[in-house]
C-alpha positions as CSV (number, residue, x, y, z in Angstrom):
1,K,26.0,-42.3,-3.5
2,E,28.1,-42.0,-6.6
3,E,26.4,-43.0,-9.8
4,P,28.1,-45.5,-12.0
5,E,30.0,-44.0,-14.8
6,H,28.6,-44.5,-18.3
7,E,30.7,-46.4,-20.8
8,K,31.7,-44.2,-23.6
9,S,31.0,-45.4,-27.1
10,P,33.3,-44.5,-30.0
11,G,31.0,-41.8,-31.2
12,Q,30.2,-40.4,-27.7
13,T,32.7,-38.1,-26.0
14,K,30.5,-37.4,-22.9
15,P,28.0,-39.4,-20.9
16,P,24.4,-38.4,-21.4
17,R,23.2,-35.7,-19.2
18,R,20.5,-36.2,-16.7
19,K,17.3,-34.3,-17.7
20,T,14.7,-32.7,-15.5
21,P,11.3,-31.0,-16.5
22,L,13.1,-27.7,-16.4
23,G,16.3,-28.5,-18.3
24,Q,19.5,-30.5,-18.1
25,L,21.7,-30.8,-15.0
26,P,25.4,-30.0,-15.4
27,D,28.0,-32.8,-15.8
28,S,30.3,-31.3,-13.1
29,L,30.9,-28.3,-10.9
30,D,33.2,-26.8,-13.6
31,E,30.1,-26.1,-15.7
32,V,28.5,-24.3,-12.8
33,N,31.5,-22.1,-12.5
34,T,31.0,-21.0,-16.1
35,S,27.6,-19.4,-15.4
36,P,27.3,-15.6,-15.7
37,A,28.4,-13.5,-12.7
38,D,25.0,-12.2,-11.8
39,E,23.7,-15.8,-11.6
40,K,26.6,-17.5,-10.0
41,D,25.6,-16.9,-6.4
42,D,22.2,-18.5,-6.7
43,V,23.4,-21.3,-9.1
44,A,26.2,-22.4,-6.8
45,K,24.0,-22.6,-3.7
46,G,22.6,-25.9,-5.0
47,F,26.0,-27.5,-5.1
48,S,27.7,-25.8,-2.1
49,G,28.3,-27.4,1.3
50,V,25.7,-25.1,2.9
51,A,22.7,-26.8,1.4
52,V,19.2,-25.4,1.9
53,M,16.5,-27.6,3.5
54,S,13.4,-27.9,1.4
55,A,10.2,-26.5,3.0
56,I,7.2,-28.8,3.5
57,H,3.7,-27.8,2.6
58,P,0.9,-28.7,5.1
59,Y,-0.5,-30.9,2.4
60,G,2.8,-32.5,1.3
61,Q,5.8,-31.3,-0.6
62,I,5.7,-28.2,-2.7
63,G,7.4,-28.6,-6.0
64,L,7.5,-29.1,-9.7
65,D,8.2,-32.8,-9.4
66,D,5.9,-35.6,-10.7
67,K,5.7,-37.4,-7.3
68,P,2.1,-37.8,-6.0
69,R,1.2,-36.0,-2.8
70,S,-0.4,-38.0,-0.1
71,A,-3.2,-37.0,2.2
72,V,-2.3,-36.2,5.8
73,V,-4.3,-36.2,9.0
74,G,-5.2,-32.8,10.3
75,L,-6.5,-31.5,13.7
76,G,-9.2,-33.6,15.2
77,G,-8.3,-36.6,13.1
78,A,-9.8,-35.2,9.9
79,T,-8.2,-36.2,6.7
80,L,-6.9,-33.3,4.6
81,V,-7.1,-34.1,0.9
82,P,-4.2,-32.6,-1.0
83,P,-5.0,-30.0,-3.6
84,P,-4.3,-30.8,-7.3
85,V,-0.6,-30.7,-8.2
86,S,0.3,-27.6,-10.2
87,R,2.8,-28.6,-12.8
88,M,4.0,-26.7,-15.8
89,Q,3.0,-29.6,-18.0
90,D,-0.7,-28.9,-17.0
91,Y,-0.7,-25.7,-18.9
92,P,-0.1,-26.3,-22.6
93,L,0.0,-23.3,-25.0
94,D,-3.6,-23.8,-26.3
95,K,-5.0,-23.3,-22.8
96,R,-3.7,-19.8,-22.2
97,K,-6.3,-17.2,-21.5
98,G,-4.4,-14.1,-22.2
99,P,-2.4,-11.7,-20.0
100,I,-3.1,-10.9,-16.4
101,P,-4.2,-7.3,-16.0
102,V,-1.7,-4.9,-14.5
103,I,-2.7,-3.1,-11.2
104,S,-1.0,0.0,-10.0
105,P,0.9,-1.0,-6.8
106,P,0.4,1.0,-3.6
107,S,3.4,2.2,-1.5
108,G,5.4,-0.7,0.1
109,H,4.9,-3.2,-2.7
110,W,7.6,-5.0,-4.6
111,N,7.8,-2.6,-7.6
112,L,9.3,-5.1,-10.0
113,T,9.2,-4.8,-13.7
114,D,8.8,-7.7,-16.1
115,S,12.2,-6.8,-17.7
116,D,13.9,-7.5,-14.3
117,V,13.0,-11.1,-14.4
118,K,15.5,-13.3,-16.2
119,T,15.0,-16.7,-17.7
120,L,15.7,-19.7,-15.5
121,P,19.4,-20.6,-15.9
122,D,20.2,-23.9,-17.6
123,F,22.1,-25.3,-14.7
124,H,19.8,-24.2,-11.8
125,P,18.1,-27.1,-9.9
126,L,15.0,-25.6,-8.3
127,E,14.0,-26.2,-4.7
128,R,10.9,-28.2,-4.0
129,S,9.5,-25.1,-2.5
130,A,8.9,-23.6,-5.9
131,V,5.7,-23.0,-8.0
132,F,5.0,-22.2,-11.6
133,V,2.5,-19.4,-12.3
134,P,1.1,-20.0,-15.8
135,N,-0.3,-17.5,-18.3
136,C,1.5,-14.6,-16.6
137,S,2.7,-12.0,-19.1
138,D,3.8,-9.5,-16.4
139,A,5.9,-10.8,-13.5
140,A,5.2,-7.6,-11.6
141,V,1.7,-9.0,-10.8
142,V,3.3,-12.0,-9.1
143,A,5.8,-9.8,-7.2
144,R,2.9,-7.7,-5.8
145,R,1.1,-10.8,-4.7
146,V,4.3,-12.0,-2.9
147,S,4.8,-8.6,-1.2
148,D,1.2,-8.6,0.0
149,V,1.5,-11.9,1.7
150,L,4.9,-10.9,3.3
151,R,3.3,-7.8,4.7
152,S,0.2,-9.6,6.1
153,R,2.5,-12.2,7.8
154,S,4.9,-9.5,9.1
155,I,7.9,-10.8,7.3
156,S,10.5,-8.1,6.7
157,A,11.9,-8.0,3.1
158,E,14.6,-6.2,1.2
159,Y,13.8,-6.2,-2.6
160,I,16.6,-6.4,-5.1
161,N,15.0,-5.7,-8.5
162,A,18.2,-6.3,-10.5
163,K,18.1,-10.0,-9.6
164,A,14.3,-10.3,-9.1
165,K,15.1,-11.3,-5.5
166,A,13.7,-10.6,-2.1
167,K,15.8,-11.1,1.1
168,C,13.4,-12.0,3.8
169,M,13.4,-12.5,7.6
170,T,10.6,-13.9,9.7
171,T,9.8,-12.8,13.2
172,D,11.3,-16.1,14.3
173,D,14.7,-15.2,12.7
174,V,14.4,-17.5,9.7
175,D,16.4,-16.0,6.9
176,F,15.2,-17.0,3.4
177,R,15.2,-15.8,-0.2
178,I,12.5,-15.5,-2.9
179,R,13.5,-15.5,-6.6
180,L,11.4,-15.0,-9.7
181,Y,12.4,-16.5,-13.0
182,R,10.8,-16.6,-16.5
183,G,10.1,-20.1,-17.8
184,K,11.8,-21.5,-20.8
185,K,10.6,-22.8,-24.1
186,K,7.1,-24.2,-23.7
187,F,6.9,-22.7,-20.2
188,S,7.8,-19.2,-21.3
189,H,4.2,-18.1,-20.8
190,G,4.7,-18.2,-17.0
191,V,6.8,-17.2,-14.0
192,I,8.6,-19.5,-11.5
193,V,8.7,-18.4,-7.9
194,E,11.3,-20.2,-5.7
195,V,11.7,-20.0,-1.9
196,Q,15.1,-20.8,-0.4
197,R,15.7,-21.1,3.3
198,R,19.2,-19.9,4.2
199,F,19.3,-19.8,8.0
200,G,17.2,-20.5,11.1
201,F,14.4,-22.8,12.1
202,S,10.8,-22.2,13.0
203,T,7.8,-24.5,13.3
204,T,5.7,-22.0,11.4
205,F,8.1,-21.6,8.5
206,A,6.4,-24.3,6.5
207,S,3.1,-22.4,6.7
208,D,4.9,-19.2,5.6
209,V,6.2,-21.0,2.5
210,A,2.8,-22.4,1.7
211,A,1.2,-19.0,2.0
212,I,3.8,-17.4,-0.3
213,C,3.5,-20.1,-2.9
214,D,-0.3,-20.0,-2.8
215,A,-0.4,-16.2,-3.1
216,A,2.0,-16.3,-6.0
217,E,-0.4,-18.6,-7.8
218,G,-3.3,-16.2,-7.2
219,K,-4.9,-18.4,-4.5
220,V,-6.1,-17.1,-1.2
221,A,-3.3,-17.6,1.3
222,A,-4.0,-18.9,4.7
223,P,-4.0,-16.0,7.3
224,S,-1.3,-15.8,9.9
225,T,-3.1,-16.2,13.3
226,P,-1.9,-13.7,15.9
227,T,-0.3,-15.3,18.9
228,G,-2.7,-13.5,21.2
229,L,-5.6,-15.4,19.7
230,L,-4.0,-18.8,20.3
231,P,-4.3,-20.8,23.6
232,S,-1.1,-21.1,25.5
233,L,1.1,-24.1,24.7
234,V,1.2,-24.9,28.4
235,P,-2.0,-26.1,29.9
236,D,-3.2,-24.4,33.1
237,E,-2.7,-27.5,35.2
238,E,1.0,-27.6,34.1
239,D,1.6,-23.8,34.4
240,H,3.7,-23.7,37.5
241,T,7.3,-22.7,38.3
242,E,10.1,-25.0,39.4
243,S,10.0,-26.5,42.9
244,S,9.7,-24.1,45.8
245,N,13.0,-25.1,47.4
246,D,14.9,-23.1,44.7
247,E,13.0,-19.8,45.3
248,D,16.1,-18.2,46.7
249,D,18.5,-19.5,44.1
250,G,16.3,-18.5,41.1
251,L,15.4,-20.3,37.9
252,E,18.2,-22.6,36.6
253,S,17.3,-21.7,33.0
254,V,18.0,-18.0,33.6
255,K,21.4,-18.9,35.0
256,I,22.3,-21.1,32.0
257,A,21.1,-18.4,29.5
258,S,23.1,-15.7,31.4
259,S,26.3,-17.8,31.3
260,M,25.9,-18.2,27.5
261,I,25.3,-14.5,27.0
262,S,28.5,-13.6,28.9
263,E,30.7,-15.8,26.6
264,A,32.7,-14.4,23.7
265,D,31.3,-16.7,21.1
266,I,28.7,-14.9,19.1
267,D,26.6,-18.0,18.4
268,R,26.4,-18.8,22.1
269,K,25.3,-15.2,22.8
270,I,22.5,-15.5,20.3
271,M,21.4,-18.9,21.7
272,G,21.4,-17.5,25.2
273,L,19.2,-14.6,24.2
274,Q,16.9,-16.9,22.2
275,G,16.6,-19.0,25.4
276,L,15.6,-16.0,27.4
277,A,13.1,-14.9,24.8
278,S,11.4,-18.2,25.0
279,L,11.7,-18.3,28.8
280,T,9.9,-14.9,29.1
281,D,7.2,-15.8,26.5
282,S,4.0,-16.7,28.4
283,Y,2.5,-18.3,25.3
284,K,5.4,-20.7,25.0
285,I,6.4,-21.4,28.6
286,G,3.3,-20.5,30.6
287,K,2.4,-17.4,32.5
288,A,3.7,-18.5,35.9
289,T,7.2,-19.3,34.7
290,A,7.4,-16.4,32.3
291,T,6.4,-14.0,35.1
292,R,8.9,-15.4,37.5
293,A,11.7,-15.3,34.9
294,S,10.8,-11.7,34.0
295,T,10.8,-10.7,37.7
296,E,14.3,-12.2,38.3
297,I,15.7,-10.5,35.2
298,L,14.1,-7.1,35.9
299,A,15.0,-7.0,39.6
300,G,18.3,-8.7,39.3
301,T,17.5,-11.0,42.2
302,N,20.7,-13.0,41.8
303,P,24.1,-12.3,40.1
304,E,23.2,-14.3,37.0
305,A,19.9,-12.5,36.5
306,A,21.5,-9.1,37.0
307,A,24.2,-9.9,34.4
308,A,21.5,-11.0,31.9
309,R,19.6,-7.7,32.6
310,D,22.7,-5.6,32.1
311,A,23.6,-7.4,28.9
312,I,20.1,-6.9,27.5
313,L,20.0,-3.2,28.3
314,S,23.5,-2.7,26.9
315,L,22.4,-4.2,23.6
316,V,19.1,-2.2,23.5
317,L,20.8,1.1,24.1
318,C,23.4,0.6,21.4
319,K,22.4,1.8,17.9
320,N,22.1,-1.1,15.5
321,G,24.0,-3.3,17.9
322,S,27.3,-1.4,17.7
323,T,29.7,-1.4,20.6
324,E,30.1,1.2,23.3
325,A,33.4,2.2,21.7
326,A,31.7,3.1,18.5
327,Q,29.0,5.1,20.3
328,R,31.8,7.2,21.8
329,G,33.3,7.8,18.4
330,Q,36.3,5.5,18.9
331,V,37.7,3.7,15.8
332,E,36.8,0.0,15.5
333,D,38.2,-2.7,13.3
334,K,36.5,-3.0,10.0
335,L,33.5,-5.3,10.3
336,T,32.4,-7.9,7.8
337,D,28.8,-8.2,6.6
338,A,28.5,-11.3,8.8
339,D,29.6,-9.3,11.9
340,E,27.0,-6.6,11.1
341,A,24.3,-9.2,10.7
342,N,25.2,-10.9,14.0
343,R,25.2,-7.5,15.8
344,S,21.7,-6.7,14.4
345,L,20.5,-10.2,15.4
346,L,21.8,-9.8,18.9
347,R,20.0,-6.4,19.3
348,T,16.8,-7.8,17.8
349,Q,16.8,-10.7,20.3
350,A,17.6,-8.3,23.2
351,L,14.6,-6.2,22.2
352,C,12.4,-9.3,22.0
353,V,13.4,-10.2,25.6
354,L,12.8,-6.7,26.8
355,S,9.4,-6.5,25.3
356,N,8.4,-9.9,26.8
357,V,9.7,-8.8,30.3
358,L,7.9,-5.5,30.2
359,R,4.6,-7.1,29.1
360,N,4.8,-9.6,31.9
361,M,5.5,-6.8,34.4
362,V,2.8,-4.4,33.4
363,K,1.3,-2.5,36.4
364,R,3.7,-4.2,38.8
365,D,6.0,-2.5,41.3
366,E,9.1,-4.1,39.7
367,L,8.4,-2.1,36.6
368,R,7.6,1.1,38.4
369,S,11.0,0.9,40.2
370,L,12.8,1.3,36.9
371,K,11.3,4.7,36.3
372,P,14.6,6.6,36.2
373,V,16.2,4.0,33.8
374,L,13.2,4.1,31.6
375,S,13.2,7.9,31.4
376,Q,16.9,8.4,30.8
377,A,17.8,5.5,28.6
378,I,15.3,2.9,27.6
379,L,12.5,5.1,26.3
380,P,14.8,7.3,24.1
381,A,16.2,4.1,22.5
382,L,12.7,2.7,21.9
383,L,11.5,6.0,20.3
384,R,14.6,6.0,18.1
385,D,13.7,2.5,16.8
386,I,10.1,3.6,16.1
387,E,11.4,6.7,14.3
388,N,13.4,4.3,12.0
389,A,10.4,2.2,11.2
390,S,10.8,2.7,7.5
391,V,14.4,1.3,7.7
392,N,13.7,-1.6,10.0
393,P,10.0,-2.3,10.6
394,R,10.8,-5.4,12.7
395,T,12.8,-3.6,15.4
396,A,10.1,-0.8,15.4
397,D,7.5,-3.5,16.0
398,L,9.4,-4.8,19.0
399,A,9.9,-1.3,20.3
400,T,6.1,-0.6,20.2
401,R,5.5,-3.9,22.0
402,A,7.9,-2.7,24.8
403,L,6.4,0.8,24.8
404,L,2.8,-0.3,25.4
405,P,3.2,-1.7,29.0
406,V,5.0,1.5,30.0
407,V,2.0,3.6,28.9
408,Q,-0.3,1.2,30.7
409,T,1.7,1.2,33.9
410,F,2.8,4.8,34.6
411,D,0.7,7.9,35.4
412,G,-0.3,10.6,32.9
413,D,2.4,13.0,34.1
414,F,5.2,10.6,33.3
415,V,3.7,9.7,29.9
416,E,3.2,13.4,29.1
417,S,6.7,14.4,30.0
418,D,8.7,11.4,28.7
419,L,6.7,10.3,25.7
420,L,4.2,12.8,24.4
421,A,6.7,15.7,24.9
422,N,9.3,13.8,22.9
423,G,7.0,13.3,19.9
424,A,6.0,9.7,20.6
425,Y,2.4,10.2,19.3
426,E,3.6,11.5,15.9
427,L,6.2,8.8,15.6
428,L,3.6,6.1,16.3
429,I,1.3,7.5,13.6
430,E,4.2,7.4,11.1
431,A,5.1,3.8,12.2
432,Q,1.4,2.8,11.8
433,S,1.5,4.0,8.1
434,V,4.7,2.0,7.6
435,G,3.1,-1.1,9.1
436,E,0.0,-0.7,6.8
437,A,2.3,-0.9,3.8
438,R,5.0,-3.3,4.9
439,F,4.6,-5.0,8.3
440,D,1.1,-5.8,9.6
441,S,2.2,-6.5,13.2
442,L,3.7,-3.0,13.4
443,R,0.4,-1.5,12.3
444,E,-1.5,-3.4,15.1
445,Q,1.0,-2.6,17.8
446,S,1.2,1.1,16.8
447,A,-2.6,1.3,16.9
448,S,-2.6,-0.3,20.4
449,C,-0.1,2.3,21.6
450,L,-2.0,5.2,20.1
451,R,-5.2,4.0,21.8
452,A,-3.4,3.8,25.1
453,L,-2.0,7.3,24.7
454,D,-5.4,8.7,23.8
455,A,-6.8,7.2,27.0
456,V,-4.0,8.9,29.0
457,K,-4.6,12.3,27.2
458,S,-8.3,12.1,27.8
């Protein structure tokens, strides 16, 4: 709704500005456009057509607003009482307790310096998913807390110190940003941490935001529960495939996803692969349906399933999602950053489907029948991803997930000739060290693969 215009008095040339606890909002978009160049991207996002949805804390909204938080009902009907609201007004100057001690960061942390953190711009409306860390003389302490929680929750991050910004991506493909700002005036004794969702949706993103904000404030962040420790979303009594009269035709969901993957539109391709990733995930869809879908895709029991399998393998075998023409050295049209991002997302989704399928087919004849394809194409591609763990830990994590069922299914001679002889053991050790510093899921998966290889060697 448009607010009514203020009547101008003879001594007033502009209507009064709206004030917030962090400053004054601009009168128009023209004032936003006058912001410095290094701030313009993040300032404009609050006024652009691509708005960012605020994240929701399990106890209510996270923010610097004065609105009270209400209690919510948790699991088992228990009432969860919201924690005290952390507002900047609660930390006057006379309550400061001195600077936070500086700790030397280990490898993989966000090595930010306090000089990299700029003061919050005048015309920057903060998201509700922002917290204020009081009495913080060194923003590097907050940055290290944030990087620790990103590592523990297996969220890949690219740190840009010049803007005190982290570009992050969850394992569910939710793209978001973390920005650090120094407070102004009476809040200059602290640091503001803001989380902005840019793209994607996940039911677990709210808990990720809450963990990041809690960690930034120095609280103990809630741990990320591994999927393997959770009960399946599908009860055992409901874990069954579609009616038996469609056994020869195959699952209709596989056909729909395959038709989407074959289309030219990039968004439909991504949606088709995401559909297959969910359809082959036994945690989400149930073991019976996931196993049947994996069998159809791996064996190519119908034209649609075979087309889906070929598309997935084509994406996995291409480096960084590039086309076959690029692999042969042919010249391609210049790609935009969005094209490169879409290609990377396509390949990531293909790796996710492949790892799900192989895990569902462990020690089965359908997987053993792919021995030539695994030896000549799939395993070299997986080892390449593991080798590049320091560049892209998320794809390395998916590659180790796909590698484990291969080690568990085939005999020692195959593992020795196609994996150990090609340096798989050494690559997994390096990937495990990368995971310890940056991506906890990669550490766990690499350790599982190393234990399986040790069993084969013994």
